[in-house]
N, C-alpha and C positions, 0 to 999 in steps of 0.2 A: 648751534651753540647752547650750553646751557644757560638760560635765565630763571631767576628766583624771584619774585618780587612778594616783599612783604607789607603788609598791612595790620592794625589795630595797634595796642598800646597807649601810652600816652601816662597821664596822672590818676595816680588812684592813694587812696588810704588805705593805714593798714588793716587788714583783715579784709580789703576788697578781692575783686575780681577781674581779671582784664583776659580778653582773647586775641591771640594773635594767629593771621592767616597766611598763607605762602602760595603764590600762585606760580606754576612752574610749567617751562614751554622748551622747547629745545632739546627734548630728548624721552624715550618711552618711559616715562615717569611710572608707569604702573611694573615696570620691572627691576626697579631700585629702591635700596633702603633709603630712607630720608633721615635727617637730623636737625634739631633744634642745639644751637648755641648759644652762650651770652659773653659779655665781657663787662666787668665791673671797672669802674675808675682805677686806673693804678695796677689792675689784676691780669693776668692772664685769660684768656678765652677759654672757657668750659663746655663740655659738652653736658646739656640738660637732659636732654631727651632722645631716643633713637627709636624708628617704626621700620618693620621690615617690609617689603615691597607688596604684599599682599594686606597688610596689617595686622596680620595676625600675634605678632610678638613685639611687646613695647618694652622699652625698660627707662626707667627716669633714674636721675643721681640721686644720690639719698639725700641730699639736701632739697629734693621739692619733692620727693616721693608722696604719695597722699596728698599731694597739692596741687599739682600740674598733670594735666593729659594730653599726651598729644594723639593724634587722629591723623588720619587723609582718606581722600575722597576722591577714588583712582579716575572714576567717567569723568571727573572736573578737573584732575590734575592739582590739588590741591592739598593742603596739609594745615591741619590747625593746631594749635595748642592752647589749652583752655588753662588757666590760672588762678585758683582758689586760697583764700587765705594767705594773700601775700603781706611780705614782710619787707621791712627797709633795706633788709640782706639780699632782696631779689633785684633791688634798683641797678639796672644796667641796658646795654643795648643788646638785643636778640637777634641771632640771625639764621636764617632760612640756609640749609646745607645741602649739597649732593656732589660727594666727590669732592674736585677740585672746584665746584660753582658754590656762588657765595651771593644770598641778597644782600641789600642794600643795608639791611640792620634796620631794626627800630627801639627808641627809646622807652623803656617801663622805668617811670620814676615812683616808689612807695614812701609817702614823705607822711609825717604827723602833722 
């Protein structure tokens, strides 16, 4: 059974940085692509970034390109997302995802 547990996030001022982590269990982590999604209040859930199984290729949404970086550590079965130059519009609940499995979601709030 896929289990994804996120940590990190919280309150940050515009221009600040945050890091999210996702700990995976219940599946062969190194064989699967992984994703970060986010959902802002009143909006649909959107794909923020994805990473291939070996971590060789990453893709970021245009809205976060150059500011967010997705990475993974297959020996530890973890995935991170480093978020720099945060903006108020980045405020959302962020989710770790693999296939039909979802983490519990962690709130990131960027406030002035």
